[in-house]
Every structure is written in structure tokens, then in C-alpha cells.
C-alpha positions, 0 to 999 in steps of 0.5 A, spaced: 500 504 506 505 503 500 504 506 493 507 502 488 506 505 481 510 498 478 504 494 481 498 493 476 493 492 482 492 493 489 493 489 495 491 488 503 493 483 508 488 478 510 489 480 518 487 487 516 481 485 512 479 480 519 480 486 524 476 491 520 471 486 518 471 487 510 466 483 506 469 479 500 465 482 494 467 477 489 473 472 487 478 473 482 484 469 479 490 472 481 497 470 478 503 474 481 509 476 477 515 479 481 521 482 478 520 480 470 518 473 472 512 470 470 507 467 474 507 460 475 500 459 477 493 463 478 489 462 485 482 464 486 483 470 491 478 474 495 477 481 493 474 486 498 472 493 498 475 498 502 474 505 504 480 510 505 479 517 508 485 522 507 488 525 512 486 532 510 479 531 510 478 530 502 472 525 500 473 518 502 475 513 496 472 507 495 477 501 492 477 494 491 483 490 493 486 483 493 486 480 499 493 477 500 497 473 506 502 478 507 506 484 503 513 484 504 516 489 510 521 494 508 527 496 511 526 502 516 531 507 514 528 512 519 528 518 514 524 522 518 530 523 523 535 525 518 531 529 513 534 535 516 540 533 513 537 534 506 535 540 504 530 537 499 527 533 504 526 538 510 519 540 508 516 534 506 512 530 511 513 522 511 508 517 514 513 511 515 516 513 521 517 507 527 523 509 531 523 502 535 523 497 529 528 495 524 522 493 519 516 497 517 510 492 516 506 494 510 498 492 510 496 496 504 500 496 497 496 501 493 498 499 485 497 503 479 489 502 479 488 507 484 495 510 485 493 517 481 487 518 485 491 519 491 497 523 487 493 529 484 497 535 485 505 534 484 510 528 485 516 530 489 
């Protein structure tokens, strides 16, 4: 999962929707704009309801997300491996660790519509 405060909506890949069996609750017109460019067109896009269960036993969150074919992968910088070299990172837990890949596959992009339901106490 990638948290992106710059995204107005949240997205999930079609492969996850298929593997988990999430039903479509409705369809909406979706036009995607990236880096200040206007959307060239809008497409009818499935919206599914997903339930996210936090690791620390908090209440599960229900959210609605747009279904997309893929979400851009990001470079895997192996920050968990080198975080001991940076005092401000030592006590933080990073979930994006994959020691045997150059890219991290993103299956859920959490946008501003649900972001603050996850980032409650403070931001580092």
C-alpha cells in the first residue's frame, strides 16, 4: 500500500480485486490527471468496497476504491537495510522491504479520501 496525499482518490489493482473476490458496488466516470496535466478523457471505472485490517488490532476500515489495471511500481531503495546509518530513521518501522527485487509492486494507492483514517497520531 502506498499512501499518497496528492491523490484525491484511492485505487486498487484489478489483480487484487480478482484474487480476493471483491464485488463491484458501482461504476463511476474517472479521468486521471498526472503531474499537472488534464485528463484527456473519462472512462467508466468499477468501484469496489474493501476492508483494511490494521496490524495493531485497531478497528477495520471499510473504504471504496477505484479499480485500475496497475499502479506504478517504485524503485526499491532497501531503506530498511541502511536505516541504522540515519539517526532519525532508526526507530521507525518500514513495511516496504523486499531484499530481492529492484522494484516494489504497489497494489493499493491510498489517496487523500481515506489517508487521515490511517495517519492519526503524528507524521514523521
